Every structure is written in structure tokens, then in C-alpha cells.
C-alpha positions in Angstrom: 41.5 14.9 -6.3 38.5 17.2 -6.4 36.4 17.3 -3.2 33.3 16.0 -5.0 35.3 13.1 -6.6 36.8 12.3 -3.2 33.3 12.1 -1.7 32.2 9.9 -4.6 35.1 7.6 -4.0 34.4 7.4 -0.3 30.7 6.6 -1.0 31.7 4.0 -3.6 34.0 2.3 -1.2 31.3 2.3 1.5 28.8 0.8 -1.0 31.3 -1.9 -1.9 31.8 -2.9 1.7 28.0 -2.9 2.2 27.6 -5.1 -0.9 30.2 -7.6 0.3 28.7 -7.8 3.8 25.1 -8.1 2.5 26.0 -10.7 -0.1 28.0 -12.8 2.4 25.4 -12.8 5.1 22.5 -13.3 2.7 24.2 -16.2 0.9 25.0 -17.9 4.1 21.4 -17.7 5.2 19.6 -18.3 1.9 22.1 -19.9 -0.4 21.5 -17.3 -3.2 22.5 -13.7 -4.1 20.4 -11.0 -2.6 18.4 -8.7 -4.9 19.8 -5.6 -3.1 23.3 -6.6 -4.2 22.3 -6.2 -7.8 21.1 -2.6 -7.1 24.3 -1.8 -5.2 26.5 -3.1 -8.0 24.6 -1.0 -10.5 25.0 2.1 -8.4 28.7 1.5 -7.8 29.2 1.0 -11.6 27.4 4.2 -12.3 29.6 6.1 -9.8 32.7 4.6 -11.4 31.6 5.7 -14.8 30.9 9.2 -13.5 34.3 9.4 -12.0 36.0 8.4 -15.2 34.1 11.1 -17.2 34.5 13.7 -14.6 38.3 13.2 -14.6 38.5 13.6 -18.4 36.3 16.7 -18.8 37.5 20.1 -17.7 35.2 23.2 -18.4 38.4 25.3 -18.4 39.7 23.5 -21.5 39.3 25.6 -24.6 36.6 24.4 -27.0 36.2 24.9 -30.7 32.7 26.3 -31.6 30.2 23.9 -33.4 30.4 24.0 -37.1 34.1 24.9 -37.2 36.2 22.6 -39.4 38.8 22.3 -36.6 36.1 20.8 -34.2 36.2 17.2 -33.1 
């Protein structure tokens, strides 16, 4: 795994743990989902999306120039 992807994965896992801890303690105290949890979930989802696209794109892969009939 690329070092930057590994750092993203570690950060994503940390955010997931933080979200679980925050949600549980807030729900126990207030009986509802905390607003910060929504933000954390959106960040984690964005990170997962970035990881998916980063794994599929390689700048070393040959590309067909724009306007070429063999392009995709």
C-alpha cells in the first residue's frame, strides 16, 4: 500500500473509533445522535472515496491523447 494511502487508512480508522465513542457517549447522555457524528461520517466517506479512486488511477499508465478515436 502506498504510504499516503496507509496514512489515510490509519486516519479513517481513528475517525471511525472517534465517531463510535462520540455517538455512544452522546446518545447515553442526550438520547440522540450528536451533530459532530454526521460530520465525521461525511469525512470518513470522503476518505473512502478518495482511497477507491487513488487505487484505480496510476499516472504511469499510458494514456491515449484527447481527440484520438482509440480514446475512452
